[in-house]
C-alpha positions in Angstrom: 6.9 14.7 1.5 7.8 14.3 5.2 4.8 12.2 5.9 5.6 9.9 3.0 9.2 9.5 4.3 7.8 8.7 7.7 5.4 6.1 6.2 8.3 4.4 4.3 10.4 4.2 7.4 7.5 2.7 9.4 7.0 0.2 6.6 10.6 -0.8 6.5 10.5 -1.4 10.2 7.5 -3.6 9.8 9.2 -5.6 7.0 12.2 -6.2 9.2 9.9 -7.5 11.9 8.2 -9.8 9.4 11.6 -11.4 8.7 12.0 -12.1 12.4 8.5 -13.3 13.1 8.8 -17.1 13.3 5.1 -17.6 13.8 4.1 -15.6 10.8 6.9 -17.1 8.6 5.7 -20.6 9.7 2.1 -19.8 8.7 3.4 -18.5 5.3 5.4 -21.7 4.8 2.5 -23.9 5.6 0.4 -22.0 3.1 3.0 -22.5 0.5 3.2 -26.2 1.1 -0.5 -26.7 1.0 -1.1 -24.4 -2.0 1.7 -26.0 -4.0 0.0 -29.4 -3.6 -3.2 -28.1 -5.3 -1.4 -26.0 -8.0 -2.6 -22.7 -6.6 -0.4 -20.7 -9.0 -2.5 -22.0 -11.9 -5.5 -20.0 -10.7 -4.5 -16.6 -12.1 -4.2 -14.8 -15.4 -2.9 -11.4 -16.6 -4.9 -9.6 -19.3 -6.5 -12.9 -20.4 -3.4 -15.2 -20.4 -2.6 -17.7 -17.7 0.3 -16.4 -15.7 1.2 -19.3 -13.4 2.6 -17.1 -10.6 1.6 -16.2 -7.1 0.0 -12.7 -6.9 2.5 -11.7 -4.3 5.4 -12.1 -6.7 3.5 -10.3 -9.4 3.2 -7.3 -7.0 6.9 -7.6 -6.2 7.7 -7.6 -9.9 5.5 -4.5 -10.5 7.4 -2.7 -7.7 10.8 -3.7 -9.1 9.9 -2.7 -12.7 8.8 0.7 -11.5 11.9 1.1 -9.3 14.4 -0.1 -11.9 12.6 1.3 -15.0 14.1 -1.2 -17.5 13.5 -0.9 -21.2 14.3 -4.6 -21.8 13.1 -7.6 -19.8 14.6 -11.0 -20.7 12.6 -14.1 -19.5 13.5 -17.8 -19.8 10.3 -19.9 -19.8 7.2 -18.8 -21.7 4.5 -21.5 -21.0 1.1 -19.7 -21.8 2.7 -16.3 -22.1 1.1 -14.6 -19.1 4.4 -13.4 -17.7 5.5 -12.0 -21.1 2.2 -10.1 -21.3 2.6 -8.9 -17.7 6.1 -7.6 -18.4 5.1 -6.0 -21.7 2.2 -4.2 -20.0 4.4 -2.9 -17.2 6.8 -1.5 -19.8 3.9 0.0 -21.6 2.9 1.8 -18.4 6.5 3.1 -18.1 6.3 4.4 -21.7 2.9 6.1 -21.0 4.4 7.8 -17.9 7.4 9.0 -19.9 9.9 7.0 -17.9 11.3 5.1 -20.9 11.0 5.7 -24.7 10.3 2.1 -25.7 10.1 -1.1 -23.8 10.8 -4.6 -25.1 10.4 -8.1 -23.7 12.3 -11.1 -24.9 11.0 -14.6 -24.1 13.0 -17.8 -24.6 11.6 -21.4 -24.4 12.7 -24.7 -25.7 9.2 -25.5 -26.8 6.7 -22.8 -27.6 3.4 -24.5 -28.2 1.7 -23.3 -31.4 -1.6 -22.4 -29.7 0.3 -20.4 -27.0 2.4 -18.7 -29.6 -0.6 -17.6 -31.6 -2.4 -16.3 -28.5 0.6 -14.2 -27.5 1.1 -12.9 -31.1 -2.6 -11.9 -31.2 -2.6 -10.1 -27.9 -2.6 -6.3 -27.8 0.7 -6.3 -25.9 2.5 -8.4 -28.5 4.0 -5.6 -30.5 6.9 -5.2 -28.0 7.4 -9.0 -27.4 10.0 -11.1 -29.2 10.1 -14.9 -28.7 13.1 -17.2 -29.4 12.5 -21.0 -29.5 15.3 -23.3 -28.4 17.3 -24.3 -25.4 18.2 -21.3 -23.2 21.6 -22.7 -22.4 22.7 -23.7 -25.9 25.8 -21.8 -27.2 23.8 -20.5 -30.1 20.9 -19.2 -28.0 23.2 -17.5 -25.5 24.9 -15.7 -28.3 21.6 -14.7 -29.9 20.2 -13.4 -26.6 23.4 -11.4 -25.8 23.2 -9.8 -29.2 19.5 -8.9 -28.7 20.3 -7.5 -25.2 22.4 -4.7 -26.8 19.1 -3.0 -27.6 18.4 -2.4 -24.0 19.8 0.6 -22.0 18.7 -1.0 -18.7 18.0 -4.7 -18.5 16.0 -6.9 -16.0 16.4 -10.7 -16.2 13.9 -13.4 -15.1 14.7 -17.1 -15.0 11.8 -19.5 -14.9 12.3 -22.5 -17.2 13.8 -25.9 -16.4 14.2 -25.9 -12.6 17.1 -28.3 -12.1 20.2 -27.1 -10.4 22.5 -27.6 -13.4 20.1 -25.9 -15.8 19.5 -22.9 -13.6 23.2 -22.5 -12.8 23.9 -22.6 -16.6 21.2 -19.9 -17.1 22.7 -17.8 -14.3 26.2 -18.0 -15.9 24.7 -17.2 -19.3 22.3 -14.3 -18.5 22.6 -12.9 -15.0 25.3 -10.4 -15.9 23.0 -9.0 -18.6 21.1 -7.4 -15.7 22.2 -3.8 -15.3 23.8 -2.4 -12.2 20.9 -1.6 -9.8 18.6 -4.0 -11.6 17.8 -7.6 -10.8 18.1 -11.2 -12.0 15.0 -12.9 -10.5 15.2 -16.6 -10.2 11.7 -18.2 -9.7 10.7 -21.4 -7.9 13.6 -21.4 -5.5 10.9 -22.4 -2.9 11.4 -26.0 -4.2 14.3 -26.3 -1.7 11.9 -25.5 1.2 9.2 -27.9 0.1 8.8 -31.5 1.4 11.0 -33.9 -0.6 9.1 -35.6 -3.4 6.3 -33.0 -3.6 7.1 -32.4 -7.2 6.9 -35.2 -9.7 9.6 -33.6 -11.9 13.3 -33.7 -12.5 13.9 -31.3 -9.7 13.6 -31.7 -5.9 15.1 -30.7 -2.6 18.8 -30.4 -3.1 18.5 -30.0 -6.9 16.6 -26.8 -7.8 16.9 -23.1 -8.5 17.8 -22.2 -4.9 20.8 -24.5 -4.8 21.9 -23.0 -8.1 21.6 -19.5 -6.7 23.7 -20.4 -3.7 26.3 -22.0 -5.9 26.4 -19.0 -8.3 26.8 -16.4 -5.6 29.9 -18.1 -4.3 31.8 -16.7 -7.3 29.7 -13.6 -8.2 29.9 -11.0 -5.5 28.4 -8.4 -7.9 25.0 -9.8 -6.9 23.3 -10.0 -3.5 20.1 -11.5 -2.3 17.5 -8.8 -1.6 15.9 -10.5 1.4 13.8 -7.4 2.1 11.5 -8.6 -0.8 11.0 -12.0 0.7 10.5 -10.6 4.2 7.9 -8.3 2.7 6.0 -10.9 0.7 6.4 -13.9 3.0 4.4 -15.9 0.5 6.7 -16.1 -2.5 8.0 -18.7 -4.9 11.3 -17.0 -5.0 13.0 -16.9 -1.6 16.6 -16.1 -2.1 15.7 -15.6 -5.7 15.6 -11.8 -6.0 19.2 -11.0 -6.9 20.2 -7.4 -7.1 23.2 -6.4 -9.1 25.4 -4.1 -7.0 28.2 -3.4 -9.4 29.9 -4.6 -12.6 
């Protein structure tokens, strides 16, 4: 055990150095800019479904899920369903290891395309996946999700739908506090704030994106803190300042 502890201390020291290494961080930033321009995140899948994430963030999520051991993961944004399948498979691993009794994943999306819905429902991991269709910030949906969340003993939340400041802030206000103490609310695509203005031909851009929403939310929610150790470890991540750890009620 002593050698493991020593290894972990050495790793923590390296991660801190990463966070201070301007050359390394600049190289990572340049990669993010160039890779975003060619839709790099579309290159990957998880168990046969497109996941539209950077592999580094998937590794980070695996580490968090093992650390937190949630029995319920709530996700806004479904797309092709790869992230739902990923979360369900991680919870299945926790089940098989005897860490939880039963894991469930809830996905919410304003428009679940029929072909994606069928593919998700026909996947071997579908048995523990529930999908709600509708606006994640509507009063009815928020109430529905909060009722569903009562089924979880320990909850982890992921926000990855409409990336405008107002929408993400509304999602944070609606769902962040469903994350259990010691767990996380992960806000994806905060990197938009760090990208060149006009890179995305969408409703969001520099100054109007998930990171600006996170900064606004944290002004009045001291129960959460940015776990910057994760972004210093990954360097290449779509969620800088987006890994929010819940410290207390």
